[in-house]
N, CA, C and O atoms as a GROMACS GRO file, in nm:
protein
  292
    1UNK      N    1   1.493  -3.776   2.536
    1UNK     CA    2   1.600  -3.689   2.580
    1UNK      C    3   1.677  -3.633   2.461
    1UNK      O    4   1.730  -3.522   2.467
    2UNK      N    5   1.684  -3.710   2.355
    2UNK     CA    6   1.759  -3.667   2.238
    2UNK      C    7   1.694  -3.546   2.171
    2UNK      O    8   1.763  -3.459   2.117
    3UNK      N    9   1.559  -3.540   2.176
    3UNK     CA   10   1.489  -3.428   2.116
    3UNK      C   11   1.516  -3.298   2.193
    3UNK      O   12   1.524  -3.191   2.133
    4UNK      N   13   1.529  -3.308   2.323
    4UNK     CA   14   1.557  -3.190   2.405
    4UNK      C   15   1.697  -3.137   2.374
    4UNK      O   16   1.717  -3.016   2.359
    5UNK      N   17   1.794  -3.226   2.364
    5UNK     CA   18   1.931  -3.187   2.332
    5UNK      C   19   1.936  -3.127   2.191
    5UNK      O   20   2.005  -3.027   2.169
    6UNK      N   21   1.865  -3.186   2.097
    6UNK     CA   22   1.861  -3.134   1.961
    6UNK      C   23   1.797  -2.995   1.958
    6UNK      O   24   1.843  -2.906   1.887
    7UNK      N   25   1.691  -2.976   2.037
    7UNK     CA   26   1.625  -2.846   2.043
    7UNK      C   27   1.722  -2.737   2.090
    7UNK      O   28   1.732  -2.632   2.027
    8UNK      N   29   1.794  -2.763   2.199
    8UNK     CA   30   1.888  -2.664   2.250
    8UNK      C   31   2.006  -2.642   2.155
    8UNK      O   32   2.056  -2.531   2.142
    9UNK      N   33   2.048  -2.746   2.088
    9UNK     CA   34   2.157  -2.733   1.991
    9UNK      C   35   2.114  -2.646   1.873
    9UNK      O   36   2.189  -2.559   1.830
   10UNK      N   37   1.994  -2.670   1.821
   10UNK     CA   38   1.943  -2.589   1.710
   10UNK      C   39   1.917  -2.445   1.753
   10UNK      O   40   1.940  -2.352   1.676
   11UNK      N   41   1.870  -2.427   1.875
   11UNK     CA   42   1.847  -2.292   1.926
   11UNK      C   43   1.978  -2.215   1.934
   11UNK      O   44   1.985  -2.099   1.893
   12UNK      N   45   2.082  -2.277   1.987
   12UNK     CA   46   2.212  -2.212   1.997
   12UNK      C   47   2.268  -2.180   1.859
   12UNK      O   48   2.323  -2.071   1.839
   13UNK      N   49   2.255  -2.272   1.765
   13UNK     CA   50   2.304  -2.248   1.629
   13UNK      C   51   2.231  -2.132   1.565
   13UNK      O   52   2.293  -2.047   1.501
   14UNK      N   53   2.099  -2.126   1.581
   14UNK     CA   54   2.022  -2.017   1.522
   14UNK      C   55   2.057  -1.883   1.585
   14UNK      O   56   2.070  -1.783   1.514
   15UNK      N   57   2.072  -1.880   1.718
   15UNK     CA   58   2.103  -1.754   1.785
   15UNK      C   59   2.242  -1.703   1.750
   15UNK      O   60   2.264  -1.582   1.746
   16UNK      N   61   2.335  -1.792   1.725
   16UNK     CA   62   2.473  -1.751   1.698
   16UNK      C   63   2.499  -1.722   1.551
   16UNK      O   64   2.579  -1.634   1.519
   17UNK      N   65   2.433  -1.793   1.460
   17UNK     CA   66   2.471  -1.785   1.320
   17UNK      C   67   2.363  -1.730   1.227
   17UNK      O   68   2.395  -1.678   1.120
   18UNK      N   69   2.237  -1.738   1.265
   18UNK     CA   70   2.131  -1.699   1.172
   18UNK      C   71   2.061  -1.568   1.210
   18UNK      O   72   1.999  -1.504   1.125
   19UNK      N   73   2.071  -1.529   1.334
   19UNK     CA   74   2.005  -1.406   1.378
   19UNK      C   75   2.093  -1.287   1.344
   19UNK      O   76   2.214  -1.290   1.365
   20UNK      N   77   2.031  -1.183   1.290
   20UNK     CA   78   2.103  -1.060   1.260
   20UNK      C   79   2.086  -0.964   1.378
   20UNK      O   80   1.977  -0.913   1.401
   21UNK      N   81   2.192  -0.942   1.450
   21UNK     CA   82   2.186  -0.855   1.566
   21UNK      C   83   2.213  -0.711   1.524
   21UNK      O   84   2.291  -0.687   1.432
   22UNK      N   85   2.149  -0.613   1.592
   22UNK     CA   86   2.173  -0.473   1.555
   22UNK      C   87   2.314  -0.430   1.595
   22UNK      O   88   2.374  -0.483   1.689
   23UNK      N   89   2.365  -0.332   1.520
   23UNK     CA   90   2.495  -0.277   1.556
   23UNK      C   91   2.478  -0.185   1.677
   23UNK      O   92   2.366  -0.152   1.716
   24UNK      N   93   2.590  -0.146   1.735
   24UNK     CA   94   2.585  -0.059   1.853
   24UNK      C   95   2.522   0.075   1.818
   24UNK      O   96   2.445   0.129   1.897
   25UNK      N   97   2.551   0.128   1.700
   25UNK     CA   98   2.495   0.256   1.655
   25UNK      C   99   2.343   0.244   1.638
   25UNK      O  100   2.268   0.333   1.680
   26UNK      N  101   2.297   0.135   1.576
   26UNK     CA  102   2.153   0.113   1.559
   26UNK      C  103   2.083   0.100   1.694
   26UNK      O  104   1.973   0.152   1.714
   27UNK      N  105   2.147   0.030   1.785
   27UNK     CA  106   2.090   0.011   1.918
   27UNK      C  107   2.076   0.144   1.991
   27UNK      O  108   1.974   0.169   2.056
   28UNK      N  109   2.177   0.229   1.981
   28UNK     CA  110   2.170   0.360   2.045
   28UNK      C  111   2.060   0.447   1.985
   28UNK      O  112   1.986   0.512   2.058
   29UNK      N  113   2.050   0.450   1.853
   29UNK     CA  114   1.948   0.535   1.790
   29UNK      C  115   1.808   0.484   1.820
   29UNK      O  116   1.717   0.564   1.843
   30UNK      N  117   1.789   0.354   1.822
   30UNK     CA  118   1.658   0.299   1.856
   30UNK      C  119   1.622   0.325   2.002
   30UNK      O  120   1.506   0.349   2.035
   31UNK      N  121   1.722   0.322   2.089
   31UNK     CA  122   1.698   0.351   2.230
   31UNK      C  123   1.655   0.496   2.248
   31UNK      O  124   1.564   0.525   2.327
   32UNK      N  125   1.719   0.586   2.176
   32UNK     CA  126   1.682   0.728   2.184
   32UNK      C  127   1.538   0.748   2.136
   32UNK      O  128   1.462   0.824   2.196
   33UNK      N  129   1.501   0.681   2.029
   33UNK     CA  130   1.364   0.691   1.977
   33UNK      C  131   1.264   0.642   2.081
   33UNK      O  132   1.160   0.704   2.101
   34UNK      N  133   1.294   0.531   2.146
   34UNK     CA  134   1.203   0.476   2.247
   34UNK      C  135   1.191   0.569   2.367
   34UNK      O  136   1.082   0.589   2.419
   35UNK      N  137   1.302   0.627   2.411
   35UNK     CA  138   1.299   0.718   2.525
   35UNK      C  139   1.218   0.844   2.492
   35UNK      O  140   1.136   0.888   2.573
   36UNK      N  141   1.240   0.901   2.374
   36UNK     CA  142   1.166   1.021   2.335
   36UNK      C  143   1.018   0.990   2.323
   36UNK      O  144   0.935   1.068   2.370
   37UNK      N  145   0.982   0.879   2.261
   37UNK     CA  146   0.842   0.840   2.248
   37UNK      C  147   0.779   0.818   2.386
   37UNK      O  148   0.664   0.856   2.408
   38UNK      N  149   0.852   0.756   2.478
   38UNK     CA  150   0.800   0.733   2.612
   38UNK      C  151   0.774   0.863   2.686
   38UNK      O  152   0.672   0.877   2.754
   39UNK      N  153   0.865   0.959   2.672
   39UNK     CA  154   0.846   1.089   2.737
   39UNK      C  155   0.725   1.161   2.678
   39UNK      O  156   0.645   1.217   2.752
   40UNK      N  157   0.713   1.160   2.545
   40UNK     CA  158   0.599   1.227   2.481
   40UNK      C  159   0.466   1.164   2.520
   40UNK      O  160   0.370   1.235   2.548
   41UNK      N  161   0.460   1.034   2.524
   41UNK     CA  162   0.337   0.965   2.564
   41UNK      C  163   0.304   0.993   2.709
   41UNK      O  164   0.188   1.014   2.743
   42UNK      N  165   0.406   0.992   2.796
   42UNK     CA  166   0.379   1.020   2.938
   42UNK      C  167   0.333   1.164   2.957
   42UNK      O  168   0.249   1.191   3.043
   43UNK      N  169   0.388   1.258   2.879
   43UNK     CA  170   0.341   1.397   2.888
   43UNK      C  171   0.196   1.410   2.839
   43UNK      O  172   0.117   1.484   2.898
   44UNK      N  173   0.162   1.339   2.733
   44UNK     CA  174   0.025   1.341   2.683
   44UNK      C  175  -0.071   1.284   2.787
   44UNK      O  176  -0.180   1.339   2.808
   45UNK      N  177  -0.033   1.177   2.853
   45UNK     CA  178  -0.117   1.118   2.957
   45UNK      C  179  -0.129   1.214   3.075
   45UNK      O  180  -0.237   1.226   3.134
   46UNK      N  181  -0.020   1.282   3.111
   46UNK     CA  182  -0.025   1.379   3.220
   46UNK      C  183  -0.122   1.492   3.188
   46UNK      O  184  -0.202   1.531   3.273
   47UNK      N  185  -0.114   1.545   3.065
   47UNK     CA  186  -0.203   1.654   3.026
   47UNK      C  187  -0.348   1.609   3.028
   47UNK      O  188  -0.435   1.682   3.077
   48UNK      N  189  -0.376   1.489   2.975
   48UNK     CA  190  -0.514   1.438   2.977
   48UNK      C  191  -0.561   1.416   3.120
   48UNK      O  192  -0.676   1.445   3.151
   49UNK      N  193  -0.475   1.364   3.206
   49UNK     CA  194  -0.511   1.340   3.344
   49UNK      C  195  -0.538   1.472   3.416
   49UNK      O  196  -0.630   1.481   3.497
   50UNK      N  197  -0.458   1.572   3.387
   50UNK     CA  198  -0.477   1.702   3.449
   50UNK      C  199  -0.605   1.767   3.400
   50UNK      O  200  -0.678   1.829   3.478
   51UNK      N  201  -0.634   1.754   3.271
   51UNK     CA  202  -0.752   1.818   3.213
   51UNK      C  203  -0.881   1.748   3.250
   51UNK      O  204  -0.982   1.813   3.276
   52UNK      N  205  -0.879   1.616   3.253
   52UNK     CA  206  -1.002   1.542   3.272
   52UNK      C  207  -1.012   1.472   3.407
   52UNK      O  208  -1.120   1.424   3.444
   53UNK      N  209  -0.905   1.464   3.480
   53UNK     CA  210  -0.905   1.387   3.602
   53UNK      C  211  -0.928   1.469   3.726
   53UNK      O  212  -0.919   1.591   3.725
   54UNK      N  213  -0.959   1.400   3.832
   54UNK     CA  214  -0.976   1.463   3.962
   54UNK      C  215  -0.839   1.474   4.027
   54UNK      O  216  -0.762   1.378   4.024
   55UNK      N  217  -0.809   1.590   4.084
   55UNK     CA  218  -0.676   1.613   4.141
   55UNK      C  219  -0.657   1.544   4.275
   55UNK      O  220  -0.545   1.538   4.325
   56UNK      N  221  -0.762   1.491   4.334
   56UNK     CA  222  -0.751   1.425   4.462
   56UNK      C  223  -0.793   1.514   4.577
   56UNK      O  224  -0.832   1.465   4.683
   57UNK      N  225  -0.785   1.645   4.558
   57UNK     CA  226  -0.825   1.739   4.660
   57UNK      C  227  -0.965   1.790   4.624
   57UNK      O  228  -0.982   1.860   4.524
   58UNK      N  229  -1.064   1.755   4.704
   58UNK     CA  230  -1.202   1.792   4.674
   58UNK      C  231  -1.227   1.940   4.693
   58UNK      O  232  -1.326   1.993   4.643
   59UNK      N  233  -1.140   2.010   4.765
   59UNK     CA  234  -1.158   2.152   4.790
   59UNK      C  235  -1.096   2.240   4.682
   59UNK      O  236  -1.115   2.361   4.683
   60UNK      N  237  -1.023   2.180   4.588
   60UNK     CA  238  -0.956   2.261   4.487
   60UNK      C  239  -1.059   2.313   4.386
   60UNK      O  240  -1.164   2.253   4.366
   61UNK      N  241  -1.025   2.425   4.325
   61UNK     CA  242  -1.115   2.488   4.228
   61UNK      C  243  -1.128   2.404   4.101
   61UNK      O  244  -1.240   2.381   4.054
   62UNK      N  245  -1.017   2.359   4.045
   62UNK     CA  246  -1.020   2.285   3.920
   62UNK      C  247  -1.005   2.137   3.945
   62UNK      O  248  -0.902   2.092   3.997
   63UNK      N  249  -1.106   2.062   3.910
   63UNK     CA  250  -1.099   1.918   3.924
   63UNK      C  251  -1.112   1.849   3.790
   63UNK      O  252  -1.129   1.727   3.784
   64UNK      N  253  -1.104   1.923   3.684
   64UNK     CA  254  -1.114   1.864   3.551
   64UNK      C  255  -1.258   1.846   3.509
   64UNK      O  256  -1.351   1.871   3.587
   65UNK      N  257  -1.277   1.803   3.387
   65UNK     CA  258  -1.411   1.785   3.334
   65UNK      C  259  -1.482   1.672   3.407
   65UNK      O  260  -1.601   1.684   3.436
   66UNK      N  261  -1.413   1.563   3.437
   66UNK     CA  262  -1.478   1.453   3.507
   66UNK      C  263  -1.514   1.492   3.650
   66UNK      O  264  -1.618   1.450   3.702
   67UNK      N  265  -1.429   1.572   3.714
   67UNK     CA  266  -1.463   1.618   3.848
   67UNK      C  267  -1.589   1.702   3.849
   67UNK      O  268  -1.669   1.693   3.941
   68UNK      N  269  -1.608   1.785   3.747
   68UNK     CA  270  -1.728   1.865   3.735
   68UNK      C  271  -1.850   1.775   3.716
   68UNK      O  272  -1.955   1.798   3.778
   69UNK      N  273  -1.836   1.674   3.632
   69UNK     CA  274  -1.950   1.581   3.607
   69UNK      C  275  -1.981   1.502   3.733
   69UNK      O  276  -2.099   1.482   3.764
   70UNK      N  277  -1.879   1.458   3.807
   70UNK     CA  278  -1.903   1.381   3.929
   70UNK      C  279  -1.973   1.465   4.034
   70UNK      O  280  -2.054   1.413   4.111
   71UNK      N  281  -1.942   1.594   4.039
   71UNK     CA  282  -2.007   1.680   4.138
   71UNK      C  283  -2.157   1.697   4.107
   71UNK      O  284  -2.238   1.717   4.198
   72UNK      N  285  -2.192   1.689   3.977
   72UNK     CA  286  -2.332   1.705   3.939
   72UNK      C  287  -2.417   1.589   3.989
   72UNK      O  288  -2.537   1.607   4.011
   73UNK      N  289  -2.359   1.472   4.006
   73UNK     CA  290  -2.434   1.355   4.047
   73UNK      C  291  -2.409   1.329   4.189
   73UNK      O  292  -2.463   1.234   4.245
   0.00000   0.00000   0.00000
């Protein structure tokens, strides 16, 4: 039981005194970077899905490159 108490005590000491937490300004700028990167990646995936994916409607003219290949087989 003593080892468990020591573990939690050392964990609390490390989290409070040894960890360097980001400032509010750093946190905001990093959050903006993550949001922008997420939007760009989701747009890239949307474009690839639109270009190469099947739209779900088999009667539509454009089904992407994969839709064309699937129709051949």
